[in-house]
Residue, then its C-alpha position, 0 to 999 in steps of 0.5 A: m500500499l503506497a497511500n501517504k507514502t513518498f514515491s520516486a521513479m527512475a527508468s532505464a532502456q536499451n536505447p536513447n529515446g526508448g520512452q524513459e520519461t513516459t515510463v516515469h510519468t506512467l509510474y507517477y500516474t499509478a503512484a497517484h492512483w494509490g494515494a502516494i506523495i510523488v517526489p521527482p528530483g526536479y531542477t533541484d540540483p546541478a546533477i540533474f542537468r549533467a545527467g541529461g536534464n530529466p526533472y521527472g526521474t533519472s533515466v539511463t540507457q544501456d550505452p553508456g550505462v551508468t556514469p558518474e554523472i548519472e550516479k550523482a543524479i540518482r544519489h540526489q533523487t534518492r536524498r530528495l526522497v528521504e528528506v521529503a519523507r522525514k519532513l512529512r513524518g515530522 
């Protein structure tokens, strides 16, 4: 059950333009249906821009794979999710 819980999505695909943003959007629609609190990374850290600029959720393709820039974006997105969850918990 995801009601009243924070939720953030990431995606991967074999090729560029493989639908990563659409996948993240669809996961968010489903999470909203369940009553989750959606926490995208947004443009809240320079790491997002260096990893490709996806404000909805970090995404990666098979080639070049998980680069140091992507790792930083993943860490930022995860940190943001945990920070928001802590704030909501009080």
